[in-house]
N, C-alpha and C positions, 0 to 999 in steps of 0.2 A: 055960316053954320053955327047955330048956337044949340049946345046940348045940355041934357041933364046932368048934374054932377055935384056930390057932395065930397069936401075935401076929408071928411073923417072916414070917405070909402078906403082911402089909402092908408093901410097900417105899415108898421115897420116891416123892413125887408121884403116888403110885397114886390112880386115880379111883374113884369109888362103882360105876361099872360093873363093873370087876373085883373089887372088895373083895366085893360083894354076890353076884356070879357064883360066887367061892370058897366063900362061906357055904352057897349052895344046892346046889353040887356036892358038897361034903363031906358034907352032911346030907341029901341026896337029897329036897330039897323044891323044888317049883315056883316058878318067880317069883311066880305069882298067890299060892301060899301065904305066901310070904315077906312079900311087900307087904300081905297082908290081916292077917298076924299083926302086923307092926310099924307098922302105918298110925298116922300122927300128924296133927295139924292143920297147915295150912299156916302157916308162919313167914316173915314178909317179911324178918325180921332175918337168914336164912340167904342171900338174895339169888340164890344159884346153884341153878338148877333141880333138878339130881340130888341136891342134899342137902336137899331140901325134903320135906314129905309124909311123913316117917317120924318114929318114936318113938325118938329116940337114947337116952333114958335106958332103955327098955326092950331096945334092942340092947346097951347097955352091961351090963346085968345080965345077960343071956344069954350074953355071950362073956367073962365076968370081966374087967370094968373095962378094955377096951380103948377108949382115947379117939379112936374114929373121927371123931366131928364136929370135934374140935379139929384132927385131922389133915387133913381135907377144907378147914376154914376157913383154917388156917395156909398151906396150897398155894395155896389161891385168892389169897389175900392177896399172897403172894410174887410171884405171877404178873400180879398187876394194879395193886397200890398205887403202882407208880412212873409210871403213866400218868394223863392228866388224867381226873377223875372215877371211878379206878380203885377208889376206897375205897368211895363212895357207890354205884356202878352196876358192880360188877366183872363182871357177866354179860355186859356189850357187849363185853368183851374176850376172849370164848371163842366159837368156833364152834357153830352149831346143828347142824351135820352130825357126825356120829360118825368121827372120824379114828384110824385104827390102824397099826400098824407090822406087817408081813407076819411079822416074826421074833418080836417081843415076843408077839403073838397065840398063838403056838404054845407059849408059856410061861405063858398064862392072865394075861397082864399088859397093863394098859391105863393110861395115864398121863394126868393133866391138863395136862402139858405139849404132849400131841397136841393137845389142845383150845383151846391159845393160838392167837389170831388170826395171831399173828407166827411161829409154828413150823410149817415144812412138810416138815422132815424129822425122823426119829426121831433124839433127841439121844443114843441110846445106841448105834445101829447105822449112823446117819447114811444111811438109805436113804429113799426119798421115802413121806410118808404117804398114805394113802388113804381114801376116805369110801364106798367102793363093796364090795359083797358079793364075797367070793372066788369063789363059785359062779356066781351069775346076773348080777352088775354093778349091781344095784340100789343106789340112793343109801341110806346108813345115817343115820339121825337120831339126835342124842344125847337119848335120852329112853328111859325103861324102858318096855318091852312087857312086861305082867303077864300072859303066856300059862302054859300048862301045861308048857313045857319046863323043865329044870333050870338051863338057861343063856339069856343073852341071844341072840336068834336074828335073821336077816334076817326081815322079815315078809312077803317075797315068796316065798322057797323055804325058809326055816326052817333055812338053814345055821347053825351056831353062829358068834357072832362072836370069840368065844374059846375055845382048846382046852385041857383040863384032863387027859385021861386019860392022857397019856404023863408028865406031871410030877406030879400029885397022888401024895402028900402033900408033896413036896419041892419046892415052888415055889422058883422062881429068886429071888434077893435083888438088887433093883436099888436101887444105891447113888448119892449125889451124884458120888463119885469115877468112875463109869462113863461120866459124860456126857463124849462126845467131840466135840462140835461146839462150835466156838469161840464162835460167835454167842450160843447159848444159855447157855454158861459165862458170858460177859460180861454177858448180861442179868440173869443171877441173883445173880452173886458179885462182879462187879468194876465195877460203876457207882459212882462216888464220889458225896457228898453234893451237889455242885454239879451234876452231870450229871443226877442224879435230880430235882432241882429244876427244872431246865429242861425235863426230859422230862415233868414233872407239868403245866407251862404250855404245852405245845404242844397245839394244836386239831388232832386228826387227823381231817380231814373225810372223811365217809363211813365211818368204821371200824365203825358200828353195821350197816352194808349189806354189808359187805366180808367174805368167808368166810375168805381167807387174805390176808395182807400180807406185805410183804417185810421180814423183820428184819434183813437185812443192810444195806438202804437207812436203816433207822429209825437204826440204830447208827452208821452213818456220821454220819448226821446229827448224832447227839448229840457224837460224839468229834471230827469234823472241822469242823463249822460252829457249835460251841458260841458262839463270839463273835456270829455273826449269826442266832441262833437265834429272835431276835424278830421277824425276817421271816415266820417260819411261824406265830406266833401268832394 
């Protein structure tokens, strides 16, 4: 199976949701057809649920050597390895609800940054993230729905989660330089080795169960209270 794909369609921190949505839209194939053709065995080494159950070797051959699995894995690592157990169990630091930016969705883009349990505003547009359908208000879950639509949709009213018609094939390119929220910039780029070491040893009680936590408070803890951080271990 040969499919239409441009490497430029895959932006920084992009999630499997929008990457595979773009593939289905560009090739006019349903989500069900895509997952049936590229179905793979469950690999526990992938850890994150949305990069599992697909045959990435087959995908790579179909889209001419685009290293999607490496892209997803490196993004997940960057957003989770600085936390305690983040390397062994990165999925615990990502939300089970699907969070989206009202602006990014109009450009067919969804980011793994939105799924971080510590990010509650779009790092590119600084607007609150939401995990509810734009049309009916139903809660959206971060999972694949293998339906007959060419895009992922709300399972209650079938409203698309991402929109492509106005931007395909010239999708916007999202870069690290466009991140505008200081707390996310600090989390990803500016933590030094000592701060990362401290953060990796903080036991974040209840993180497995909380959908979104306060990133500003977490970074305050690391920056301002680093001398007494052992009180929180």
